[in-house]
C-alpha positions in Angstrom: 0.0 0.0 0.0 1.1 3.5 -0.7 0.2 6.7 1.1 -1.6 8.5 -1.7 1.4 8.2 -4.0 0.7 9.3 -7.6 3.1 9.7 -10.6 2.0 13.4 -11.0 3.7 14.2 -7.6 0.5 15.2 -5.8 1.5 13.4 -2.7 4.7 15.5 -2.6 2.6 18.7 -3.0 0.4 17.6 0.0 3.5 16.8 2.0 4.8 20.2 1.1 1.6 21.9 2.3 1.7 20.0 5.5 5.3 21.1 6.1 4.3 24.7 5.5 1.4 24.3 8.1 3.8 22.9 10.6 6.2 25.7 10.0 3.4 28.2 10.6 2.4 26.4 13.8 6.0 26.4 14.9 6.2 30.2 14.2 3.0 30.8 16.3 4.3 28.7 19.1 7.6 30.6 19.0 5.9 34.0 19.2 3.7 32.8 22.1 6.8 31.5 23.9 8.6 34.7 23.3 5.8 36.7 24.8 5.6 34.4 27.8 9.4 34.6 28.2 9.2 38.4 28.1 6.5 38.4 30.8 8.5 36.0 33.0 11.6 38.1 32.6 9.7 41.2 33.6 8.3 39.5 36.7 11.6 38.0 37.7 13.1 41.5 37.5 10.4 42.5 39.9 11.6 39.7 42.2 15.0 41.2 42.0 13.5 43.8 44.2 14.1 41.3 47.0 17.1 43.6 47.3 14.9 45.5 49.6 15.6 42.9 52.2 19.2 43.9 52.0 18.2 47.6 52.2 16.2 46.8 55.4 19.2 45.2 56.9 21.3 48.3 56.0 18.6 50.5 57.7 18.9 48.2 60.8 22.6 48.5 60.8 22.3 52.3 60.5 20.0 52.4 63.5 22.3 50.2 65.5 25.3 52.3 64.8 23.3 55.4 65.8 22.4 53.8 69.1 26.0 52.8 69.6 27.2 56.4 69.1 24.5 57.5 71.6 25.7 55.0 74.2 29.4 56.0 73.9 28.5 59.7 74.0 26.4 59.3 77.2 29.3 57.4 78.7 31.7 60.3 78.1 29.2 62.8 79.4 28.7 60.8 82.7 32.5 60.7 83.3 34.3 63.4 85.4 37.0 64.6 83.2 37.4 64.1 79.5 39.1 60.8 78.5 41.0 61.3 75.2 40.8 57.6 74.4 37.0 57.6 74.7 36.8 60.8 72.5 38.9 59.0 69.9 36.7 55.9 70.1 33.6 58.2 69.7 35.1 59.6 66.5 35.6 56.0 65.2 32.0 55.2 66.0 30.9 58.2 64.0 33.0 57.1 61.0 31.2 53.7 61.1 27.8 55.5 61.2 28.8 57.7 58.3 29.9 54.7 56.3 26.6 52.9 56.9 24.8 56.0 55.6 27.1 56.1 52.5 26.5 52.4 51.7 22.7 53.0 52.0 22.9 56.0 49.7 25.5 55.0 47.1 24.2 51.5 46.5 20.8 50.6 44.9 19.3 50.3 48.3 17.9 53.8 48.3 16.0 52.9 45.0 13.8 50.8 47.2 12.6 53.9 49.1 11.8 56.0 46.0 8.2 54.8 45.8 7.4 55.8 49.5 7.6 59.5 50.3 7.6 59.1 54.1 10.5 56.7 54.0 12.4 58.9 51.6 11.9 62.0 53.9 13.0 60.0 56.9 16.1 58.9 55.1 16.8 62.6 54.1 16.3 63.8 57.7 18.7 61.1 59.1 21.2 61.9 56.4 21.0 65.7 57.2 21.5 65.2 60.9 24.5 62.8 60.5 26.1 65.1 57.9 25.7 68.0 60.4 28.1 66.2 62.9 30.8 66.0 60.3 32.7 69.3 61.1 32.9 68.5 64.8 34.1 65.0 64.3 36.6 66.2 61.7 38.2 68.5 64.3 38.1 65.6 66.8 40.0 63.5 64.3 42.6 66.3 64.1 43.2 66.1 67.9 40.6 68.6 69.1 39.1 68.1 72.6 35.4 69.1 72.6 34.0 71.1 75.5 31.4 69.8 77.9 28.8 72.1 76.4 29.6 70.7 72.8 29.3 67.1 74.1 26.0 67.8 75.9 24.5 69.4 72.8 25.9 66.5 70.6 24.3 64.1 73.1 20.9 65.7 72.7 21.2 65.7 68.9 22.2 62.0 68.8 19.2 61.1 70.9 17.1 62.8 68.4 19.0 60.9 65.6 18.3 57.6 67.4 14.6 58.4 67.5 14.7 59.2 63.8 16.6 56.1 62.8 14.2 54.0 64.9 11.2 55.6 63.1 13.0 55.1 59.8 13.6 51.4 60.6 9.9 50.9 61.6 8.6 52.6 58.4 10.9 50.6 56.2 10.0 47.3 57.9 6.3 48.1 57.4 6.8 48.9 53.7 8.8 45.8 53.1 6.3 43.6 54.8 3.6 44.8 52.3 6.0 44.2 49.5 6.6 40.7 50.6 2.9 39.9 50.5 2.7 41.3 47.0 5.7 39.2 46.0 4.1 36.1 47.3 1.1 36.7 45.1 3.4 37.4 42.2 5.3 34.1 42.7 2.0 32.2 42.8 1.0 33.8 39.5 4.5 33.1 38.0 4.1 29.4 38.9 0.8 29.3 36.9 2.4 31.2 34.0 5.4 28.8 34.1 3.1 25.8 34.1 1.3 27.2 31.1 4.6 27.9 29.4 5.8 24.4 30.0 2.4 22.9 28.9 2.5 24.9 25.6 6.1 23.9 25.1 5.3 20.3 25.7 2.3 20.4 23.4 4.3 22.0 20.6 7.0 19.4 20.9 4.4 16.6 20.9 2.7 18.1 17.8 6.0 18.5 16.0 7.2 15.0 16.9 3.9 13.4 15.7 3.8 15.3 12.5 7.5 14.8 11.8 7.0 11.0 12.3 4.1 11.2 9.8 6.2 13.2 7.4 9.1 10.7 7.8 6.7 7.9 7.0 5.5 9.7 3.9 9.0 10.4 2.8 10.0 6.7 3.2 7.0 5.6 1.3 7.9 8.2 -1.4 11.4 6.7 -1.6 10.0 3.2 -2.0 7.7 4.5 -4.8 10.6 6.3 -6.4 12.6 3.1 -6.4 9.6 1.4 -8.1 9.4 4.2 -10.6 13.1 3.9 -11.3 12.7 0.2 -12.0 9.8 0.9 -14.3 11.8 3.6 -16.1 14.7 1.2 -16.4 12.4 -1.4 -17.9 10.8 1.1 -20.2 14.3 2.3 -21.3 15.4 -1.2 -22.1 12.2 -1.7 -24.1 12.7 1.6 -25.9 16.3 0.7 -26.6 15.3 -2.7 -28.0 12.7 -0.9 -30.0 15.3 1.6 -31.3 17.6 -1.3 -32.3 14.6 -3.0 -34.0 13.9 0.3 -35.8 17.4 0.6 -37.0 17.4 -2.9 -38.3 14.0 -2.3 -39.9 15.3 0.8 -41.6 18.4 -0.9 -42.9 16.2 -3.7 -44.2 13.7 -1.3 -45.8 16.6 0.7 -47.2 17.7 -2.3 -49.2 14.2 -3.3 -50.2 13.4 0.3 -51.3 16.7 1.1 -53.0 16.6 -2.0 -55.2 13.4 -1.2 -57.1 14.1 2.5 -56.8 17.5 2.1 -58.5 15.7 0.2 -61.3 13.1 3.0 -61.6 15.8 5.7 -61.8 18.0 3.8 -64.2 15.0 3.0 -66.5 13.9 6.6 -66.3 17.3 7.9 -67.3 17.5 5.4 -70.2 14.1 6.5 -71.3 15.1 10.1 -71.2 18.0 9.3 -73.6 15.5 7.7 -75.9 13.3 9.4 -78.5 9.9 9.7 -76.8 6.8 11.8 -77.5 6.8 15.1 -75.8 4.1 14.1 -73.3 5.9 10.8 -72.5 9.2 12.6 -72.1 7.7 15.0 -69.5 6.2 12.1 -67.6 9.6 10.3 -67.6 11.3 13.4 -66.2 8.7 13.6 -63.5 9.3 10.0 -62.6 13.1 10.6 -62.6 13.0 13.7 -60.4 10.5 12.2 -58.0 12.6 9.1 -57.7 15.8 11.1 -57.0 13.9 13.1 -54.3 12.7 9.9 -52.7 16.2 8.4 -52.7 17.6 11.5 -51.2 15.0 11.4 -48.4 15.8 7.7 -47.7 19.6 8.5 -47.6 19.0 11.4 -45.1 16.8 9.4 -42.8 19.3 6.5 -42.7 22.2 8.8 -42.0 20.3 10.5 -39.3 19.4 7.1 -37.8 23.1 6.2 -37.8 23.9 9.5 -36.0 21.2 8.9 -33.4 22.7 5.5 -32.6 26.2 7.0 -32.2 27.6 5.0 -35.1 29.0 7.9 -37.0 32.7 7.0 -37.4 35.6 8.9 -38.9 38.5 7.8 -41.1 41.3 10.3 -41.1 43.8 10.1 -44.0 45.8 12.4 -46.3 43.7 14.6 -48.6 44.8 16.8 -51.5 42.7 19.9 -50.8 42.7 21.1 -54.4 41.9 17.8 -56.0 39.3 17.1 -53.3 37.5 20.4 -53.9 37.6 20.0 -57.7 36.2 16.5 -57.7 33.5 17.4 -55.2 32.4 20.3 -57.4 32.3 18.2 -60.5 29.7 15.9 -58.9 27.1 18.6 -58.8 28.1 20.4 -62.0 25.5 18.5 -64.1 22.6 19.3 -61.8 23.7 22.9 -61.5 23.7 23.3 -65.3 20.2 21.8 -65.5 19.1 24.8 -63.3 21.0 27.3 -65.4 23.6 27.9 -62.7 27.3 28.7 -63.1 29.7 26.8 -60.9 32.8 28.6 -59.5 35.7 27.2 -57.5 37.6 29.8 -55.5 40.9 28.4 -54.3 44.2 30.3 -53.7 46.9 29.6 -56.3 49.2 28.4 -53.5 48.0 26.7 -50.4 49.9 26.9 -47.1 49.4 23.1 -46.7 48.3 21.2 -49.8 47.9 17.9 -48.0 45.9 17.6 -44.7 44.6 14.8 -42.6 40.8 14.6 -42.3 37.9 12.4 -43.3 37.4 13.1 -47.0 34.3 10.9 -47.2 32.4 12.8 -44.5 33.7 16.2 -45.6 32.5 15.4 -49.1 29.1 14.4 -47.8 28.8 17.8 -46.0 30.0 19.8 -49.0 27.7 17.9 -51.4 24.7 18.5 -49.2 25.5 22.3 -49.1 26.2 22.4 -52.8 23.0 20.5 -53.6 21.0 22.9 -51.5 22.6 25.9 -53.1 21.8 24.4 -56.6 18.3 23.5 -55.5 17.4 27.0 -54.3 19.2 28.9 -57.1 18.0 29.4 -60.6 20.1 31.0 -63.4 22.6 32.2 -60.8 26.1 31.3 -59.4 27.1 28.7 -56.9 30.6 29.2 -55.5 32.8 26.8 -53.5 35.5 28.7 -51.6 38.5 27.3 -49.8 40.7 29.2 -47.3 43.4 28.3 -44.8 44.3 30.1 -41.6 46.0 29.4 -38.2 44.0 29.6 -35.0 45.7 28.9 -31.7 48.6 27.2 -33.5 46.1 24.8 -35.2 45.7 24.7 -39.0 42.1 25.5 -39.9 40.5 24.8 -43.3 37.4 26.9 -44.1 35.0 26.0 -46.8 32.2 28.3 -48.0 29.3 27.5 -50.2 27.9 30.7 -51.6 24.8 31.0 -53.8 22.7 33.8 -55.3 19.4 32.1 -54.6 16.3 32.9 -52.6 18.1 33.5 -49.3 16.7 33.1 -45.8 15.3 35.6 -43.3 16.4 35.8 -39.6 13.4 33.7 -38.5 14.3 31.0 -41.0 18.0 31.0 -39.9 16.9 30.3 -36.4 15.2 27.0 -37.6 18.3 25.7 -39.4 20.3 22.7 -38.2 17.3 21.3 -36.3 16.0 17.8 -37.3 12.8 17.5 -39.4 12.6 21.3 -39.6 12.1 23.4 -42.8 12.4 27.1 -43.0 8.7 27.4 -43.8 6.0 25.1 -45.2 5.9 26.8 -48.6 9.5 26.0 -49.2 8.9 22.4 -48.0 6.1 22.0 -50.5 8.0 23.7 -53.4 11.4 22.2 -53.0 10.8 19.0 -50.9 13.2 17.5 -48.4 13.1 16.0 -44.9 14.8 18.9 -43.1 17.6 16.4 -42.0 20.4 17.4 -44.4 21.8 20.3 -42.4 21.3 18.5 -39.1 23.5 15.6 -40.5 26.0 18.2 -41.7 26.2 19.8 -38.3 26.6 16.5 -36.6 29.5 15.5 -38.9 31.2 18.9 -38.5 30.9 18.6 -34.7 32.4 15.1 -34.9 35.3 16.6 -36.8 35.6 19.2 -33.9 34.7 22.0 -36.2 32.2 24.8 -36.5 29.4 25.5 -38.9 27.3 28.5 -39.6 25.4 30.6 -42.2 25.0 34.1 -43.4 22.0 34.9 -45.5 19.7 37.7 -46.7 16.2 37.1 -48.0 16.3 37.4 -51.8 20.0 37.9 -51.9 21.4 34.4 -51.5 23.1 32.5 -48.7 26.6 31.5 -47.6 27.1 28.4 -45.5 30.5 28.0 -44.0 32.4 25.4 -42.0 35.8 25.5 -40.3 37.6 22.2 -39.6 40.8 21.8 -37.6 43.3 19.6 -39.5 46.8 18.3 -39.4 49.5 18.4 -42.0 49.7 15.1 -43.9 53.0 13.6 -44.8 53.7 13.7 -48.5 56.0 11.2 -50.2 57.9 12.9 -53.0 59.1 10.3 -55.6 61.5 10.9 -58.5 62.9 8.8 -61.3 65.0 6.2 -59.8 63.6 6.7 -56.4 61.9 3.4 -56.3 65.1 1.6 -57.0 66.9 3.6 -54.3 64.2 2.8 -51.8 64.4 -1.0 -52.4 66.8 -2.6 -50.0 69.5 -4.7 -51.6 69.0 -7.7 -49.3 67.7 -10.5 -51.5 64.5 -12.4 -50.6 64.3 -16.1 -51.0 62.1 -17.2 -53.9 58.7 -18.4 -52.8 55.3 -19.4 -54.1 52.8 -16.5 -53.9 49.1 -16.8 -54.5 47.7 -13.6 -55.8 43.9 -13.4 -55.4 42.7 -10.4 -57.6 39.9 -10.0 -60.1 41.2 -6.9 -61.9 43.6 -7.5 -64.8 45.5 -4.3 -64.3 46.0 -5.0 -60.7 47.1 -8.6 -61.5 49.7 -7.4 -63.9 51.1 -4.7 -61.6 51.3 -7.0 -58.6 52.7 -9.9 -60.7 55.4 -7.7 -62.2 56.4 -6.4 -58.8 56.5 -9.9 -57.3 58.5 -11.3 -60.2 61.0 -8.4 -59.9 61.4 -9.5 -56.3 62.1 -13.1 -57.4 58.8 -14.6 -56.5 56.7 -17.2 -58.4 53.1 -16.0 -58.8 49.9 -18.0 -59.2 46.8 -15.9 -59.9 43.2 -16.6 -58.7 40.5 -14.4 -60.2 38.1 -14.7 -57.3 37.6 -16.2 -53.9 36.3 -19.5 -55.2 39.4 -20.1 -57.4 41.6 -19.1 -54.4 40.0 -21.8 -52.2 40.3 -24.4 -54.8 44.0 -23.6 -55.6 45.0 -23.3 -52.0 43.6 -26.9 -51.4 45.8 -28.3 -54.2 49.0 -26.3 -53.7 51.0 -25.0 -50.8 52.1 -21.3 -50.8 54.5 -19.2 -48.8 52.2 -16.2 -48.9 48.7 -15.3 -50.1 47.8 -11.8 -51.2 44.0 -11.4 -51.0 41.7 -8.7 -52.5 38.5 -8.0 -50.5 35.8 -7.3 -53.1 35.6 -9.9 -55.9 32.8 -11.8 -57.8 31.7 -15.3 -56.8 33.3 -15.1 -53.4 34.9 -12.1 -51.6 38.2 -12.0 -49.8 36.7 -12.3 -46.3 34.7 -15.5 -47.1 37.7 -16.9 -49.0 40.0 -16.3 -46.1 37.7 -18.1 -43.7 37.3 -21.0 -46.0 41.0 -21.4 -46.6 41.9 -21.2 -42.9 39.2 -23.7 -42.1 40.0 -26.2 -44.9 43.7 -25.9 -45.5 46.1 -27.2 -42.8 49.2 -25.1 -42.0 48.0 -22.4 -44.4 50.4 -19.6 -45.4 50.0 -16.1 -44.0 47.2 -14.2 -45.8 47.6 -10.5 -46.4 44.8 -8.2 -47.4 45.7 -6.1 -50.5 42.7 -3.9 -51.2 41.5 -0.5 -52.1 39.3 -0.4 -49.0 41.2 1.3 -46.3 38.8 2.0 -43.4 39.2 0.8 -39.9 36.1 -1.3 -40.3 37.7 -3.1 -43.3 40.9 -3.6 -41.5 39.1 -5.1 -38.5 37.0 -7.3 -40.7 40.2 -8.7 -42.4 41.8 -9.3 -39.0 38.7 -11.1 -37.7 38.6 -13.3 -40.8 42.1 -14.5 -40.1 44.4 -12.3 -42.2 47.7 -11.3 -40.6 48.3 -8.1 -42.5 46.6 -5.3 -44.3 47.9 -3.3 -47.3 45.9 -0.6 -49.1 46.2 0.0 -52.8 48.1 1.2 -54.7 50.8 -1.1 -53.5 54.3 0.0 -54.0 57.4 -2.0 -54.6 58.9 -0.9 -51.3 55.8 -1.8 -49.3 55.4 -5.1 -51.2 59.1 -6.0 -50.4 58.4 -5.1 -46.7 55.5 -7.6 -46.7 57.7 -10.3 -48.1 60.5 -9.6 -45.7 58.0 -9.7 -42.8 56.3 -12.9 -43.7 58.8 -14.9 -45.8 62.4 -16.3 -45.7 65.3 -14.0 -46.5 68.1 -15.2 -48.8 70.5 -16.4 -46.1 68.0 -19.2 -45.2 67.0 -17.9 -41.8 63.8 -19.4 -40.4 60.6 -17.6 -40.8 60.1 -14.9 -38.2 58.4 -16.2 -35.2 55.9 -13.4 -35.4 54.9 -14.1 -39.0 51.7 -15.8 -37.9 50.8 -13.2 -35.3 47.8 -11.1 -36.1 49.5 -7.8 -37.1 47.8 -5.0 -38.9 50.4 -3.3 -41.2 49.5 0.3 -40.7 51.4 1.7 -43.7 49.0 4.2 -45.2 48.4 4.6 -48.9 50.4 7.5 -50.5 48.2 10.6 -50.6 47.0 11.9 -53.9 49.8 13.7 -55.7 47.7 15.9 -58.0 44.3 16.4 -59.3 45.1 14.3 -62.4 47.7 11.8 -63.4 50.5 10.9 -60.9 53.9 11.2 -62.5 55.5 9.8 -59.4 53.4 6.6 -59.7 54.3 6.4 -63.4 58.0 6.8 -62.7 57.8 4.0 -60.0 56.1 1.6 -62.4 58.4 2.4 -65.3 61.4 1.9 -63.0 60.1 -1.4 -61.7 58.5 -2.8 -64.8 59.8 -0.9 -67.8 58.3 1.6 -70.2 56.7 -1.1 -72.5 55.1 -3.0 -69.6 53.8 0.3 -68.2 52.2 1.2 -71.5 50.7 -2.2 -71.7 49.3 -1.8 -68.2 47.7 1.6 -69.1 46.2 0.2 -72.3 44.8 -2.8 -70.4 43.4 -0.4 -67.8 41.5 1.6 -70.5 40.2 -1.6 -72.1 39.0 -2.8 -68.7 37.6 0.6 -67.8 35.6 0.7 -71.0 34.0 -2.7 -70.1 33.4 -1.6 -66.5 31.7 1.6 -67.7 29.4 -0.4 -70.0 28.5 -2.7 -67.2 28.0 0.2 -64.9 25.6 1.9 -67.3 23.5 -1.3 -67.4 23.8 -1.9 -63.7 22.3 1.5 -63.0 19.1 0.3 -64.7 19.1 -3.0 -62.8 18.4 -4.0 -59.3 21.8 -5.1 -58.1 23.3 -2.3 -55.9 26.1 -4.6 -54.8 27.2 -5.0 -58.4 27.4 -1.2 -58.9 29.5 -0.8 -55.7 31.8 -3.7 -56.8 32.3 -2.2 -60.3 33.2 1.2 -58.8 35.5 -0.5 -56.3 37.3 -2.3 -59.1 37.6 0.8 -61.2 39.0 2.7 -58.2 41.6 0.1 -57.4 42.8 -0.2 -61.0 42.9 3.6 -61.5 44.9 4.3 -58.5 47.3 1.4 -59.4 48.2 3.2 -62.7 48.3 6.7 -61.1 44.9 8.0 -62.3 44.1 9.6 -58.9 41.2 11.8 -60.0 39.4 8.8 -61.6 39.9 6.8 -58.4 38.6 9.8 -56.4 35.5 10.2 -58.5 34.8 6.5 -58.4 35.1 6.4 -54.7 32.8 9.5 -54.4 30.2 7.7 -56.4 30.3 4.8 -54.0 29.5 7.3 -51.1 26.8 9.2 -52.9 24.1 8.0 -55.2 25.6 7.2 -58.7 23.7 8.7 -61.6 23.8 8.4 -65.4 25.2 12.0 -65.5 27.9 11.0 -62.9 28.9 8.0 -64.9 29.2 10.1 -68.0 31.4 12.6 -66.2 33.6 9.6 -65.0 33.7 8.2 -68.5 34.7 11.5 -70.0 37.5 11.8 -67.4 38.8 8.4 -68.4 38.7 9.2 -72.1 40.5 12.5 -71.4 43.3 10.6 -69.8 43.4 8.1 -72.6 43.7 10.9 -75.2 46.4 12.7 -73.1 48.5 9.6 -72.6 48.2 8.6 -76.2 49.4 12.0 -77.4 
């Protein structure tokens, strides 16, 4: 049972009200007790008038000393002849009498006589008479011998003084007797008042104790109910968390289910747009295409936001060429901008302070593409500018990107609504331009994850400028020159071994094979994971170099199969264009002992062989060869926005001019086939095939030094690939082909 507990906290309100009432009662009791205490204090001060008893004693002593003075004076008068000793004793007696009067006057005793006029007059008369004797006794103290006449007169006066002090004592005693009777009555009343005081005090204590015990019981009950509520909240949180995980799983499943037919719809629509159709049909196809793209964008944003909500947004920091990165990012939106009649401008300084920086290019590109897409969306027949600047803040290199447009702009009220989830500037814009209102929220989360800042300047009707500032670090740049590859290769020979190269791309096969043969190795090629498993069962190898993404069976599955089915299997090294931490972790979990990102260089390939194979002097394999070790050697950063001369020089040095030309020609032939397959895949339902084709193209391009082709292919893996994007990629490949053929 609970004491009126309710989740809305009403029992606490009631307890609070009771506490206030108790406080008021305590204040009232305190005031009453203060009044009683004041009255008692006043009455006890009256009792202090018991000092009158001391005053009465002083009056008695004064009367006794007066009588003693009279006795001594009569004794002197009766004697024949004046005895100097008795005269001196008489003077001493007077001094005692005088001191008694002084004590009575200078102390508070005389205050006891102020209220009775007769007593006060008697005291004044006694004082006047005693003071009148002072001159005579002063002379006696100086040795003067009084005459008989003076002594007789003094005797008569002292007798009068004795009568006065006697009357004074009688009056004082009568007055004090009356006062004692009054004080007895007062004490009786004080006893009653004290009893009332104690009763009230006891009652207040009892009331407070009873109510405090009640309040304590309520508080304890509230504590128990709060514990129950906490348990219920914990259970509800677990249920909500389970529901959230189920929601994420559902969204991931629905993403795949929706994307598959949607990709087919978009691909078919683009193919129909390229066909000769009646005007009405062409307009309908364009409507299907634009609506499908809008739907796909909404799906992507919701999934990204779900990932951010679940805290699964991860960063991959690596070297980035700022110029090449900016140019390739801008190229992705160029087609859409031209459809809206917009001009695209890239504003970058001729010379950057730091050309290469370490950041997450994938996430940075996602932010910039979102801002550029918004700028293009809200601008017609205008200009969209991507601006890049560098500066130093607190000894940290900062990179600032600005996306400026001449579009519709945003007012101050609209700016306040930006960067909030599921929020549009206004309903009319939402209806006209569409969108979930999640894009800028996702951008803000990514920039915050990169420890940067993001903001906007805008004026209604005059365009907007979205900016972001990201702290970065300088990336190491490897500068190669002709003959450098040869100089970098150690002269220690490596014992010949059997190498299984698992790779589906012909160009990558040729490059890796030539490198391995140059290092004195015998190479067997498997075109996919299934072939690798079959070959590894039949033949023993000293080392297996495994690609990750391949048809039939990928590298992860092939590694698991080989390690499960082949006893004493050789070390398996990942050699892939995927370079994220997740990819590395997946390879290590599958049983690989090394991880090398493409493009592989002769120096790094030699390092792999030296680490995992015998050297020429016949030493045993290193004991650590089979330990799970992730080779952290990063891929060389992009050298320029186009063809890498350093990579060409390395390949020519290692393989020869003719072989290099053959590799390049093979690449272009394979690329043409990949592009054809990619065109058809965009109209199909296999999103995995599209990603694999782009992955293959990226790896082959970076192997022969076509960095911009590899960058665009990788960007298309991150964002939604379109027919227009494929055409841009194809045109870039053809441009390189014409340039290298010239």
